[in-house]
NUKEMI-545038 format. One record per residue (C-alpha): residue in three letters; x, z, y. Coordinates in steps of 0.25 Angstrom, whole numbers, padded with zeros to 4 digits, always signed. Layout:
REM NUKEMI-545038
ALAXZY ...
//
This chain:
REM NUKEMI-545038
UNK-0062-0354+0620 UNK-0068-0362+0609 UNK-0080-0357+0601 UNK-0081-0354+0586 UNK-0087-0368+0583 UNK-0076-0375+0589 UNK-0066-0381+0579 UNK-0051-0380+0582 UNK-0043-0391+0575 UNK-0029-0387+0570 UNK-0020-0397+0565 UNK-0009-0393+0555 UNK+0004-0401+0555 UNK+0016-0400+0546 UNK+0027-0392+0552 UNK+0038-0402+0556 UNK+0049-0402+0546 UNK+0063-0400+0550 UNK+0071-0412+0551 UNK+0080-0413+0538 UNK+0094-0418+0537 UNK+0096-0430+0529 UNK+0096-0428+0514 UNK+0109-0428+0507 UNK+0111-0434+0493 UNK+0109-0420+0486 UNK+0095-0418+0493 UNK+0091-0432+0489 UNK+0095-0430+0475 UNK+0087-0416+0474 UNK+0074-0423+0480 UNK+0076-0435+0470 UNK+0078-0425+0459 UNK+0065-0417+0463 UNK+0057-0430+0464 UNK+0062-0434+0451 UNK+0058-0421+0445 UNK+0044-0421+0451 UNK+0040-0435+0448 UNK+0049-0438+0435 UNK+0055-0451+0440 UNK+0058-0458+0453 UNK+0054-0472+0449 UNK+0043-0478+0457 UNK+0044-0468+0469 UNK+0043-0474+0483 UNK+0039-0470+0497 UNK+0026-0476+0496 UNK+0022-0470+0483 UNK+0026-0456+0488 UNK+0018-0458+0501 UNK+0006-0462+0492 UNK+0007-0450+0484 UNK+0007-0441+0497 UNK-0005-0447+0502 UNK-0013-0446+0489 UNK-0009-0431+0488 UNK-0014-0429+0502 UNK-0028-0435+0498 UNK-0029-0426+0486 UNK-0026-0414+0493 UNK-0037-0417+0504 UNK-0047-0420+0493 UNK-0044-0407+0486 UNK-0045-0399+0499 UNK-0058-0405+0503 UNK-0064-0402+0489 UNK-0059-0388+0489 UNK-0065-0385+0503 UNK-0079-0391+0499 UNK-0079-0383+0487 UNK-0076-0370+0494 UNK-0087-0373+0505 UNK-0097-0374+0494 UNK-0093-0361+0487 UNK-0093-0353+0499 UNK-0105-0344+0501 UNK-0114-0343+0514 UNK-0113-0332+0524 UNK-0127-0327+0520 UNK-0124-0326+0506 UNK-0112-0318+0509 UNK-0120-0308+0518 UNK-0131-0306+0507 UNK-0120-0303+0497 UNK-0113-0293+0506 UNK-0127-0286+0509 UNK-0130-0285+0494 UNK-0117-0278+0492 UNK-0119-0268+0503 UNK-0133-0264+0498 UNK-0128-0262+0484 UNK-0117-0253+0489 UNK-0126-0245+0497 UNK-0135-0242+0485 UNK-0124-0238+0477 UNK-0119-0228+0487 UNK-0133-0222+0489 UNK-0135-0220+0474 UNK-0121-0213+0473 UNK-0125-0204+0485 UNK-0138-0200+0479 UNK-0132-0196+0466 UNK-0121-0188+0473 UNK-0131-0181+0482 UNK-0139-0177+0470 UNK-0127-0171+0463 UNK-0123-0163+0476 UNK-0137-0158+0478 UNK-0138-0153+0463 UNK-0125-0145+0465 UNK-0129-0139+0478 UNK-0142-0135+0473 UNK-0136-0128+0461 UNK-0126-0121+0471 UNK-0138-0117+0480 UNK-0141-0104+0472 UNK-0129-0098+0479 UNK-0134-0093+0492 UNK-0120-0093+0498 UNK-0119-0108+0498 UNK-0126-0116+0508 UNK-0128-0130+0502 UNK-0139-0135+0511 UNK-0131-0146+0518 UNK-0126-0151+0504 UNK-0139-0156+0499 UNK-0142-0171+0502 UNK-0154-0174+0512 UNK-0163-0179+0501 UNK-0161-0166+0493 UNK-0164-0158+0505 UNK-0178-0164+0506 UNK-0181-0160+0492 UNK-0180-0145+0497 UNK-0176-0139+0484 UNK-0174-0124+0485 UNK-0160-0118+0484 UNK-0156-0112+0471 UNK-0166-0119+0463 UNK-0155-0125+0454 UNK-0144-0116+0448 UNK-0134-0116+0437 UNK-0133-0104+0427 UNK-0126-0102+0414 UNK-0138-0095+0408 UNK-0138-0083+0399 UNK-0136-0082+0384 UNK-0147-0078+0374 UNK-0141-0064+0372 UNK-0141-0062+0387 UNK-0156-0066+0389 UNK-0161-0053+0382 UNK-0173-0060+0375 UNK-0175-0057+0360 UNK-0177-0071+0356 UNK-0164-0075+0364 UNK-0157-0063+0357 UNK-0162-0067+0343 UNK-0158-0082+0346 UNK-0144-0077+0350 UNK-0142-0069+0338 UNK-0146-0080+0329 UNK-0137-0090+0337 UNK-0126-0080+0335 UNK-0128-0079+0320 UNK-0128-0094+0319 UNK-0115-0094+0327 UNK-0109-0084+0317 UNK-0114-0092+0305 UNK-0108-0105+0311 UNK-0095-0098+0314 UNK-0094-0093+0300 UNK-0097-0107+0295 UNK-0087-0113+0304 UNK-0076-0103+0300 UNK-0079-0105+0285 UNK-0078-0120+0287 UNK-0065-0118+0295 UNK-0060-0110+0284 UNK-0064-0120+0273 UNK-0057-0131+0281 UNK-0045-0123+0282 UNK-0045-0120+0267 UNK-0047-0134+0264 UNK-0036-0138+0274 UNK-0026-0128+0267 UNK-0030-0133+0253 UNK-0028-0147+0257 UNK-0015-0144+0264 UNK-0010-0136+0252 UNK-0014-0148+0243 UNK-0007-0158+0252 UNK+0005-0149+0252 UNK+0005-0148+0237 UNK+0004-0163+0236 UNK+0015-0165+0246 UNK+0024-0155+0239 UNK+0021-0162+0225 UNK+0024-0175+0231 UNK+0037-0170+0238 UNK+0041-0164+0225 UNK+0039-0176+0217 UNK+0046-0185+0227 UNK+0058-0176+0229 UNK+0059-0175+0213 UNK+0060-0190+0212 UNK+0070-0190+0224 UNK+0079-0180+0217 UNK+0077-0187+0204 UNK+0082-0200+0210 UNK+0094-0193+0217 UNK+0097-0186+0203 UNK+0098-0200+0197 UNK+0110-0203+0206 UNK+0102-0212+0217 UNK+0107-0210+0231 UNK+0096-0205+0241 UNK+0096-0205+0256 UNK+0087-0201+0267 UNK+0079-0211+0274 UNK+0078-0212+0289 UNK+0064-0218+0290 UNK+0052-0214+0282 UNK+0057-0199+0280 UNK+0043-0194+0276 UNK+0040-0205+0266 UNK+0054-0208+0261 UNK+0064-0197+0264 UNK+0074-0203+0254 UNK+0079-0216+0250 UNK+0086-0220+0237 UNK+0099-0229+0238 UNK+0099-0236+0225 UNK+0109-0247+0228 UNK+0124-0248+0227 UNK+0131-0243+0240 UNK+0142-0254+0238 UNK+0131-0266+0236 UNK+0131-0278+0244 UNK+0125-0276+0258 UNK+0113-0284+0255 UNK+0109-0274+0245 UNK+0112-0261+0251 UNK+0100-0261+0260 UNK+0091-0263+0248 UNK+0097-0251+0241 UNK+0090-0240+0248 UNK+0075-0237+0245 UNK+0067-0225+0251 UNK+0060-0216+0241 UNK+0045-0215+0246 UNK+0035-0205+0241 UNK+0022-0209+0236 UNK+0009-0201+0236 UNK+0012-0194+0223 UNK+0026-0190+0228 UNK+0034-0200+0220 UNK+0044-0210+0225 UNK+0038-0223+0229 UNK+0047-0235+0225 UNK+0052-0242+0238 UNK+0049-0257+0238 UNK+0064-0259+0236 UNK+0064-0252+0223 UNK+0051-0259+0219 UNK+0056-0273+0219 UNK+0058-0280+0206 UNK+0071-0276+0200 UNK+0081-0288+0199 UNK+0091-0291+0188 UNK+0103-0300+0186 UNK+0100-0310+0175 UNK+0112-0318+0168 UNK+0109-0330+0159 UNK+0118-0338+0151 UNK+0115-0353+0151 UNK+0121-0363+0141 UNK+0117-0377+0143 UNK+0104-0374+0151 UNK+0100-0364+0141 UNK+0100-0349+0143 UNK+0107-0342+0132 UNK+0108-0328+0137 UNK+0101-0319+0148 UNK+0104-0305+0153 UNK+0092-0295+0153 UNK+0089-0282+0158 UNK+0077-0273+0153 UNK+0065-0274+0162 UNK+0058-0262+0167 UNK+0045-0261+0175 UNK+0045-0254+0188 UNK+0032-0247+0185 UNK+0038-0239+0173 UNK+0050-0233+0180 UNK+0053-0221+0188 UNK+0060-0221+0202 UNK+0074-0219+0197 UNK+0073-0231+0188 UNK+0066-0239+0199 UNK+0078-0236+0208 UNK+0088-0240+0196 UNK+0081-0253+0195 UNK+0081-0256+0210 UNK+0096-0253+0210 UNK+0099-0262+0198 UNK+0090-0273+0204 UNK+0098-0272+0218 UNK+0111-0272+0210 UNK+0107-0285+0202 UNK+0102-0292+0215 UNK+0116-0288+0222 UNK+0123-0293+0209 UNK+0116-0307+0210 UNK+0118-0308+0225 UNK+0133-0305+0224 UNK+0134-0316+0213 UNK+0126-0326+0221 UNK+0136-0324+0233 UNK+0148-0325+0224 UNK+0142-0338+0217 UNK+0144-0345+0231 UNK+0159-0344+0229 UNK+0159-0349+0215 UNK+0153-0363+0215 UNK+0166-0368+0210 UNK+0165-0360+0197 UNK+0152-0365+0193 UNK+0143-0354+0200 UNK+0130-0358+0206 UNK+0118-0351+0212 UNK+0106-0359+0210 UNK+0091-0354+0211 UNK+0096-0340+0212 UNK+0104-0341+0199 UNK+0119-0340+0198 UNK+0124-0351+0189 UNK+0138-0347+0183 UNK+0145-0358+0175 UNK+0154-0351+0164 UNK+0167-0357+0160 UNK+0167-0361+0145 UNK+0177-0365+0135 UNK+0169-0378+0131 UNK+0159-0387+0136 UNK+0147-0380+0130 UNK+0151-0366+0136 UNK+0154-0372+0150 UNK+0139-0375+0151 UNK+0136-0361+0150 UNK+0131-0354+0163 UNK+0128-0340+0168 UNK+0115-0339+0176 UNK+0113-0326+0185 UNK+0101-0323+0193 UNK+0093-0311+0198 UNK+0079-0309+0193 UNK+0068-0298+0192 UNK+0071-0288+0181 UNK+0057-0288+0176 UNK+0056-0303+0177 UNK+0067-0307+0167 UNK+0063-0319+0158 UNK+0061-0317+0143 UNK+0073-0318+0134 UNK+0079-0332+0132 UNK+0079-0338+0118 UNK+0094-0339+0117 UNK+0100-0325+0119 UNK+0113-0327+0113 UNK+0121-0325+0127 UNK+0112-0313+0132 UNK+0124-0304+0130 UNK+0133-0313+0139 UNK+0122-0313+0150 UNK+0121-0298+0149 UNK+0136-0296+0149 UNK+0137-0305+0162 UNK+0126-0298+0169 UNK+0132-0284+0166 UNK+0146-0289+0170 UNK+0140-0293+0184 UNK+0133-0280+0186 UNK+0146-0272+0182 UNK+0154-0281+0192 UNK+0145-0279+0204 UNK+0144-0264+0201 UNK+0160-0263+0200 UNK+0160-0271+0214 UNK+0151-0260+0220 UNK+0160-0249+0215 UNK+0173-0256+0219 UNK+0167-0257+0233 UNK+0164-0242+0234 UNK+0178-0240+0229 UNK+0184-0249+0240 UNK+0176-0243+0250 UNK+0181-0229+0247 UNK+0195-0233+0248 UNK+0204-0233+0261 UNK+0199-0245+0269 UNK+0208-0257+0272 UNK+0214-0260+0286 UNK+0204-0265+0296 UNK+0203-0279+0299 UNK+0196-0288+0310 UNK+0186-0293+0301 UNK+0178-0286+0291 UNK+0181-0286+0276 UNK+0171-0294+0268 UNK+0166-0287+0255 UNK+0170-0296+0243 UNK+0159-0300+0234 UNK+0160-0295+0220 UNK+0166-0304+0209 UNK+0154-0306+0200 UNK+0153-0321+0196 UNK+0168-0322+0198 UNK+0171-0312+0188 UNK+0161-0318+0179 UNK+0168-0332+0180 UNK+0182-0326+0179 UNK+0178-0319+0166 UNK+0172-0331+0160 UNK+0183-0340+0165 UNK+0194-0331+0160 UNK+0188-0329+0146 UNK+0186-0344+0145 UNK+0200-0347+0149 UNK+0207-0336+0141 UNK+0199-0339+0129 UNK+0202-0353+0130 UNK+0217-0350+0132 UNK+0217-0340+0121 UNK+0210-0349+0111 UNK+0221-0360+0114 UNK+0232-0349+0113 UNK+0227-0344+0099 UNK+0226-0358+0094 UNK+0240-0362+0099 UNK+0246-0349+0094 UNK+0240-0351+0080 UNK+0245-0366+0080 UNK+0259-0362+0083 UNK+0259-0351+0073 UNK+0255-0360+0062 UNK+0267-0368+0066 UNK+0276-0356+0062 UNK+0279-0350+0076 UNK+0277-0335+0077 UNK+0269-0335+0090 UNK+0259-0325+0094 UNK+0248-0324+0105 UNK+0244-0312+0113 UNK+0231-0314+0122 UNK+0221-0306+0130 UNK+0209-0311+0137 UNK+0211-0302+0149 UNK+0224-0294+0150 UNK+0217-0282+0158 UNK+0206-0281+0148 UNK+0216-0278+0137 UNK+0221-0266+0144 UNK+0209-0262+0152 UNK+0207-0248+0147 UNK+0222-0245+0149 UNK+0221-0251+0163 UNK+0209-0243+0167 UNK+0215-0230+0161 UNK+0229-0231+0168 UNK+0223-0236+0181 UNK+0227-0228+0193 UNK+0215-0232+0201 UNK+0206-0220+0198 UNK+0197-0223+0209 UNK+0190-0234+0202 UNK+0182-0231+0189 UNK+0187-0236+0176 UNK+0174-0245+0175 UNK+0178-0252+0188 UNK+0192-0254+0184 UNK+0187-0261+0172 UNK+0178-0270+0180 UNK+0189-0272+0190 UNK+0196-0279+0178 UNK+0185-0290+0178 UNK+0186-0293+0192 UNK+0201-0296+0193 UNK+0207-0308+0188 UNK+0207-0309+0172 UNK+0221-0311+0166 UNK+0223-0315+0151 UNK+0236-0315+0144 UNK+0241-0323+0132 UNK+0255-0323+0127 UNK+0261-0331+0116 UNK+0273-0324+0109 UNK+0283-0335+0105 UNK+0293-0333+0093 UNK+0306-0330+0100 UNK+0320-0328+0094 UNK+0323-0318+0104 UNK+0320-0303+0104 UNK+0309-0303+0114 UNK+0297-0312+0110 UNK+0292-0322+0121 UNK+0278-0326+0125 UNK+0271-0336+0133 UNK+0261-0328+0142 UNK+0248-0335+0147 UNK+0241-0327+0157 UNK+0227-0332+0161 UNK+0221-0327+0174 UNK+0206-0329+0179 UNK+0201-0326+0192 UNK+0190-0332+0201 UNK+0197-0331+0214 UNK+0210-0332+0221 UNK+0220-0337+0216 UNK+0215-0341+0202 UNK+0201-0346+0204 UNK+0199-0347+0189 UNK+0209-0345+0177 UNK+0224-0347+0177 UNK+0234-0347+0166 UNK+0249-0342+0168 UNK+0259-0346+0157 UNK+0272-0338+0157 UNK+0283-0343+0148 UNK+0294-0335+0141 UNK+0308-0337+0144 UNK+0311-0345+0131 UNK+0301-0356+0136 UNK+0306-0355+0150 UNK+0320-0358+0144 UNK+0313-0370+0136 UNK+0307-0375+0149 UNK+0321-0374+0156 UNK+0315-0365+0167 UNK+0324-0358+0177 UNK+0324-0343+0177 UNK+0318-0343+0191 UNK+0307-0352+0187 UNK+0293-0346+0184 UNK+0289-0346+0169 UNK+0274-0345+0173 UNK+0265-0357+0173 UNK+0250-0357+0178 UNK+0239-0365+0174 UNK+0225-0366+0179 UNK+0218-0371+0166 UNK+0219-0367+0152 UNK+0222-0382+0147 UNK+0234-0383+0156 UNK+0239-0369+0151 UNK+0237-0373+0136 UNK+0243-0386+0138 UNK+0256-0380+0144 UNK+0256-0369+0134 UNK+0255-0380+0123 UNK+0267-0387+0129 UNK+0275-0374+0131 UNK+0273-0369+0117 UNK+0277-0383+0111 UNK+0289-0382+0120 UNK+0292-0368+0115 UNK+0291-0373+0100 UNK+0300-0385+0102 UNK+0311-0380+0111 UNK+0311-0365+0107 UNK+0305-0363+0093 UNK+0310-0375+0086 UNK+0323-0376+0094 UNK+0327-0362+0090 UNK+0322-0365+0075 UNK+0332-0377+0075 UNK+0343-0371+0084 UNK+0355-0379+0084 UNK+0348-0392+0080 UNK+0337-0393+0091 UNK+0339-0400+0104 UNK+0329-0400+0116 UNK+0329-0413+0124 UNK+0315-0413+0130 UNK+0306-0404+0138 UNK+0295-0407+0129 UNK+0293-0399+0116 UNK+0302-0407+0108 UNK+0315-0403+0100 UNK+0326-0411+0094 UNK+0332-0406+0081 UNK+0345-0412+0076 UNK+0349-0413+0062 UNK+0361-0420+0054 UNK+0358-0435+0050 UNK+0362-0442+0037 UNK+0374-0449+0044 UNK+0387-0441+0047 UNK+0386-0435+0061 UNK+0372-0440+0064 UNK+0362-0430+0070 UNK+0347-0432+0068 UNK+0338-0428+0080 UNK+0323-0425+0077 UNK+0313-0423+0088 UNK+0302-0412+0086 UNK+0290-0412+0096 UNK+0281-0400+0097 UNK+0267-0402+0103 UNK+0256-0391+0105 UNK+0242-0395+0109 UNK+0229-0388+0108 UNK+0233-0379+0097 UNK+0240-0389+0089 UNK+0255-0389+0087 UNK+0262-0403+0083 UNK+0276-0405+0079 UNK+0282-0419+0078 UNK+0296-0423+0074 UNK+0303-0436+0076 UNK+0313-0436+0064 UNK+0325-0445+0064 UNK+0329-0451+0050 UNK+0343-0449+0044 UNK+0349-0461+0052 UNK+0342-0458+0065 UNK+0337-0472+0065 UNK+0322-0469+0063 UNK+0312-0457+0065 UNK+0300-0451+0059 UNK+0290-0442+0065 UNK+0284-0429+0059 UNK+0273-0420+0064 UNK+0266-0408+0061 UNK+0254-0401+0068 UNK+0250-0386+0067 UNK+0236-0382+0072 UNK+0236-0367+0067 UNK+0227-0370+0055 UNK+0237-0375+0044 UNK+0248-0367+0038 UNK+0260-0375+0035 UNK+0275-0376+0038 UNK+0279-0371+0052 UNK+0284-0379+0063 UNK+0299-0376+0061 UNK+0298-0379+0046 UNK+0291-0392+0049 UNK+0302-0396+0058 UNK+0312-0392+0048 UNK+0306-0401+0038 UNK+0306-0413+0048 UNK+0320-0412+0052 UNK+0325-0408+0038 
//
């Protein structure tokens, strides 16, 4: 057997690897992919370069292992140092154990010595050997609760006891008085707090009842029940969904019992401002009276907040509506809605309506030119009335039987605010222009001797609005909303020209004007209805319509001029010269025959009628007695002069 100093050499060899089968193309591709991933490229890799890398890595590992073994040998402590460290730890442990045993023995000796007063207990074996050497007699240490001063029997102890008892009585009385005083103060403080709370609650609920008595809707709040048990609903239930959430504000109590204005109510109130601009100059502005928030009560604050929310919703609805009216000259620039108003001339066409939403207390000073303030104020009030009407109609529609359910939800239509305003201006402009033309034309024709009259109304429903509302069968809708409903629907104006007729029943040319910003008109439209006599003049078949539509006032006026001229020539003059007249053209021309100077010769004179822009012109081509030459005569009527009539003039021409 070898000694311990002998060194046994052990050689470590690698376990023989199993013989692998030849690699297929998939294994080769996997190894090539792994090699490319490790080295990043395959360029420059040869068998010799790989062998050099293996040798270099072996040398590096050997150097690292030699350095680590040398460092570990230097850091390893010697055997002597280890033995000294173990001996020091052992001595420290023994000292701690001896000290703990000494203290524990002293405690046990003290307890046993106190218990040695009892003769029935034998505790000799419980003492420590060191304590036994001291030889302390049994019962030398005892525990006694002692006696009181009263039990001692000595006069000085009795006097001291009585004095102590008196002091204790005085202290007890003082403590009781202090407790009673504290109780009294606590009760007074609680009573004061209760009185304050009652006064605060009384004031709070009085203001709540005052708000409810003014008609404001109150409801309980789920959160903050102690601080704000109720909230006021100051918005419109049928308002836009964006403004419904802002219409509820909790009524909080302040330190005095009054209602603290919620931040939603303390915002600066807004107002809708309407301005009339003509040639880049403001000539009219709508204003509301300003009122500071520090000088008003809670009801007025809620009123201002509701008005402000209403004004913001009004401007929001108009902003949304302006996106669909770009073709009508409506634009939204810099939070201001620009509405181009239709005018009757170039100067009026440059007029615009500017609408924006501003702080009620931050309104600018009055403009220098205030000539159109009434118009701006009327437009602002009309817009407010239209939105309030839309809210009431939404409530009315919601109370009716719902329509059949469909797959997709019905979208709530936006109120007709700007469209109603545009339709009103466009209708008044169109109707006024048409009526001005009709009055001028009728006046001119009257001056020519024709008994013609005009009946016109700017809006047919406005004429009989009171009777329509009174006789309405729809009692669910208030009369105010029925009146406002007449401004949202299409505007219809009617004008009729009563023609002189030989028959029993008078005949009229009826001109209807309809204005609506929407399908199917998208503006103003004229519809001309001809009487039977003119239909006969035009040689219309019975089944052919006698109504003609025009999209512009100029086209309608031009056609009406032609049809009136045709009526004067083919009906009025033809009946006045019956038996002698002959119609040979579809134009407003008439042939009047008369006897010539020669026997059996007939003279034919041509009368032409032209009506244009309020001016009636009659011209005649007169043959001479021999029918070999012709002369021309003409006369014009414009409604100003008073002279011979058309029929007398023609008689004078033809002789």
